[in-house]
C-alpha angles and dihedrals in degrees: 000000000000092000090051090051091240089122123040109160106007133067110207110216092233096146091071092058090049090050089056092061109024092165091061091045093051091046087052092054089050090052089051094049096042120113106255093028118240094211099156094068093045093048091050093049092047092048089050092050090048091050092052092046091050091050090052091048092051091049091048092052091050091047092049092051090054092044092050091053093048092047091057089049089052091051092049090049091049091051092048090052090049093048094241117158129243095033093206109053118240114269090253095048114127094229091054093046089053091051091052090058104041094107090063098028109036096151115061143176131191089252096050092048092048093049098043096048097031095239135131120272087245091058090045092051092046092052093047092048091051091051091048092048087051088054091240095114127035123225112232115201135194125233090278092056096254118140108245101172145350121235135201094222097179091054090048091048091055090055091047089049091050091051092050091047090053091051092058095050106277098294126125105269092210107174097356111127118213117232096240106027111049092162095063118116134255114236108258137170087251108058091179088074095032092118095066 
C-alpha cells in the first residue's frame, strides 16, 4: 500500500486481521497464484481486511484520546490530594510531557525520559515516581527488586484489546477471553479503567 502511494503517513494494522483468519489469507494467496489468477476474490478479501483494520485503528485512536484526557485528570486529582501546587503541572513539566507521549512511548526508563525531554536523570526519576504514585504508571522490577522501567499499562492494554478485536473479525470482543492473556481488558467507555 505504501509503494502504491495509497498510504503516506499511516500504517494500517492489517496483519492482525489476517492473523485472525489464516485460512482465508492462505486461500487468497492461492487465488493470486492461480493460473488463471482469481484476483477479484483476493482483492475483495484484502479490501475487507483493510477496512476492518482501519476501523480498529480509528477506534483505538479515539480510545487513546479519552484515556489521555482521563490520565491528566488523574494526575491533577493526585496532586490536589497531595497538596501540590499548582494542581495542573506547567506545560513544560516533565510529568505532563510524559503523559502527552504515552501512546507512542508506553514503556519508560529514567534514561529514555532524560534523553527524550532533555532533562536531568533526577528530574526524570521524580516525574516517573510522581506518575507511579498517581497509579498512572506501573513500576516494573527485576528479580532483585530494583525498578527497571515504568509502563503505561492502560495504554498497552488498549493496544492488546485492539489486536484481539482484529483477530475475531473486527467486532467488539466484549466478554470474550483470549486463550493466552486472561488479564487483558474489555473495551469500555472508560479506557482509563479498561484493565479491570
